N, C-alpha and C positions, 0 to 999 in steps of 0.2 A: 116266445125263444123270442133272444136280442139277436138281430141278423148286420152285420158290417158289411159295406160295398170297400174294396179294395183295388183301386185304380191303378195303374203307374204313370208315373211323372209325366207322360208327352201328352196326359187326358187336359185338354187345353179346360177348366173350371177356373172359375173366380174363386177367390180364395175365400171372399165369405160364406160363398155358399158350400165351400166343403165346411170349413166349420159348421155351420148352422146343420149339416147332415153328416157330421162326426168322421166324413171319409177318410180310411186311410190309403198312404200313398207309399208303393213300390220305390229306392230310387234311384234314379240312372245316375252311373259313374262317366262324368262330362270332363273331357282331356284338354284343355286349349294350351297349345303348346308345351309348356312343360309344368304346367302345373293341373293339377285335379281334383273335382270338383266331385262333392255330393248334391245331385239336384232331385228335391223333393217339392217340386212346384215351387221352388222358391224364384219369385218373381223379380226380387232384387239382382239374381243371379242371374236372371235372363236380361234385363236391361242392361245391365253389366255387359254382358257377352256380345248383345247387341251392340251396343257403344263401342265396343274394344274391336268388334272387326270394321266396323266404320272406318275406326282410324288403320286398322291395320289387316287391309281385304286377305291379304297373303298369309293368314295366321290357320296353322295347323289344327284341326277339331277334330276329335274323334269322340263317342258318344257307345259306351258299354251298358247294356241292361241289366237289369239286376240278377244276379246269380239265384242258383237255387238253394245255393246254400246258404246265401242270407234270408231268400223268402221263408224259407222251411223257419229259420229262427225264427223272425219277428212273428211268425205265426206260435209256434213253439212255447216261445219265451212270455207272449203276452196273450196275443187274440185269441189264442184256443180254451184262453179262461176265464177272458173278460165278455165272448159272444157264443153263442150258443150254434151259429148259422155265420157263412162268410160267400159271399158273389165276388170272386174277382176275376176282374174284366181287363185284360190288356190289349196293348197295340195288333193292330192286323199281322199274323205270323209271316205274311209274306214280305215285309218291309224288319220283320224283327225277330229275333228267336225269343224271345220274352214268354212268350206262350209256351214254346216246348218247356223254357227254363220255369214257367211257373207248376208247368201238367211235372214235370219232373219233380218238384217239390211236394205237391200234393201225394207223390205217394209216403214220403217221409214225415209230414205233416199229418196221415189218417194213421199210419205207424206208429206216431210217437203220441196222439194225443191223448190219449185215454189215462197215458198215470198223470201224465200234468191234471188234468182234470180230478182222477181220484184226489190228489195231494192238495187238492183247493177244493176239496169235499161233495165234487160235481159226479152223478152217476149216470149221464144222460150223454148221447152221445153229440159228437159234433160234425157240423155237415159244411164240407165246401164245393163247390162248384165254380172250376176253372173255365171264363169263356173268352173266344177268340172273337172281337170286337168285330174283326171285319174290313175298319175302318181306320182312320186316324185322327189325331188331334182334336177340331171340333166336332169333328163325327164321335171321336168316344165320347163326347161332352153330352152332348145329345141320346144317345145310348142309356149314360149314366144315368142319366136325369128323367129317363122312361122307368129306369128301375127304381129308384125314388120315390116315382107314383104308384109304381106298381106294390110296392113294399108297404103302403095305406092302407091293403089291403090284410090283417093279419091274421084272416082266414085262411089264405093262400099257400098250399102245398107247398113245398120249395121244388120237388119235381114239377108241380105246373106254374111256378115262377121261372125257371128255366124255358121250359117250354113256352113260354109266352116272350122270354126276353129271346130267344134265337129265331122266334116266328117275326118282331121287332125289327131285328138289326135286317133283314132283309129288305125291307125298306129306307136303308139309311144312306144319302148324298152326301156325300164331301168333295168338295171344292178348293181345289189349292191354288193361288193365284201369286208367285213369285213377283218381286219388284227387280231384281236380278237373274235372268236369264242364266245368265253365264256361270252366277255362283250355282245355282240349282242346277245344271248339266254336271259341271264340276264334283258337286257333293252325290250324285245320284250316277256315278261314274262306273263304279262298283256294282250298279242295279240295273242289268240290261229292261228291266220293266219299266224305274223310275225312267230310265235314258229315255226308252221309247215316248214316252210321254212329253217330254221335251222335247222336241227335236228339232234338230241345229240348222240354221239358216240363215246364210248371210242378208239376204234381203230381207226379214224381219227384222235383225241387227240393224240393218240401214234405216227401218223403218220405224224402227220402236217396238216393233209388235210384240203382246204379250199373252203366251198362252195362260189358259184355264185349264187346267187338269181336276177329270173326276174321279174320286178315287168314289167305286161301289162294288158291294161284296167280294173285297179281299181284290178285287184287278182296277189299274188304274188304265186311263184315259185319255187323249184330247181333246177336251168340252170343245172349245169353239179360241180364238185369237181377237184382240180388239190392239187400235193403236195406241199404247200407253196405258200406265197402269190405272189412272182413272176411269180412261176408257172402258177398261176389262170392267174393273169395278162397276160400273156405271150398267154395263150389261149383265155382267153375274147376278144386279141387285133386281134387273128388271126382269130376269130368268123366274127366280125366287119370288119376285109378286106372284107372276102367272100360276106356280105351284101352291103358294097360299091361297087364289082364290080357287082353285080344285081342288084345297080341302088337304094340309097338312094331318099326318098319324098324332102328332102331339103339336101342343101349342107352343113350337119354340124354335128358335132359329139361333144358333150358337156362330160368335165367330170370336176367331184370335188371330191376333196379329205381333207379328216379330218387332215389336218396337211400343212406343207410350200408345198406348188406347187412345189418348186425349187428340193424336194426328189425325186418327182415324175419325172421330166423334165428329172432327171438325169438319169436315168434307160435306159440304150441301147433298149431297147425293144421300150419305147415309142418313143424314140429319131426316130427310125428306121419308128416306125406307123405314126411317129405325116409328118414323109418325104415323106411316100407313100401317107398318106392321100391327101397332096398337088397335089400331081401327076394325083391326079384325080378330084380334084376341087374342096374340102371336106376341110371347114377350121378344124379344131381341136380346139374347148373354152376352157380352164382351167380356173377352178376358186376354191376358198377356200371352201369345207363345209360349209355350216353354223351351228353354233355352236346348232342347234336344229339337224341338223341332225346328228350331232355326237353324239349326247348325244344319238340319236336311239341308231348308227350301231357301233360307238366306232373310237376314234381317230388311223390314220391310215388307215380310210375305203376309200374306192375310189366307188363312183357313176359313171355311163357310161349309157350314151343314143344316139338314132339317130332314125328317123323317116325311115320307110322301108313297104314294104308288107312283 
């Protein structure tokens, strides 16, 4: 049976990885000032947005998740015929309505797929699982990679696949480090949970303290603070080293950066961490953060995720 994995545009995976595993993307609508874009993990769009914001920090940005009607149309027009099973993984529903949209769409898909498959000469059922990742950005990337690994077992029943994914996601740890705290707070102004994670402090501003927040099981909290972005990144990587030594649930650390990843890869601390991870048999997968993610936490921000007890 052919299985497709469907992700949303805020899932931070490299383009080469997506092509290799034939992932499908639900597009977001990104509104930049008076311009409207459809973002389906378009790296060029993301980099253009980060560059434009740097030149226009007051640019008004809005993001609209893929509506139920569009999700249903994508499946019924193509995917229910091209595949036999689909796993749709969404951004945490605590921060987005995408999971609700996808759940609503699933009813229309399951009502309409039979006729589509019959016309294509297919007389077997189509199976669909919609899953809330309970994480964000790089966290979604680690979860999707775990799904890809599980799919290597072709004898794994679809119900058992879902159970294992739901079990794995409880071990997801995703950290977010903003470069511009004021941007992150302003963008979080309509989300109480996010706002609490980026506490306002005049002293922090004067000292240049940067908060690192953790997204775990759908909840976000302040993990720690450090003076300056590079020091905060160094502390975060030290934390991940300890997790690696204790043992990860999956041999992957995913990182996304709201800008050109070469900026990150040239930092000595990152180079040292990447070398360290390889020694432990852990892959460090770096991607450009989605425009939607960057719109939420600001250009220059970083998200990092892994799965561990």
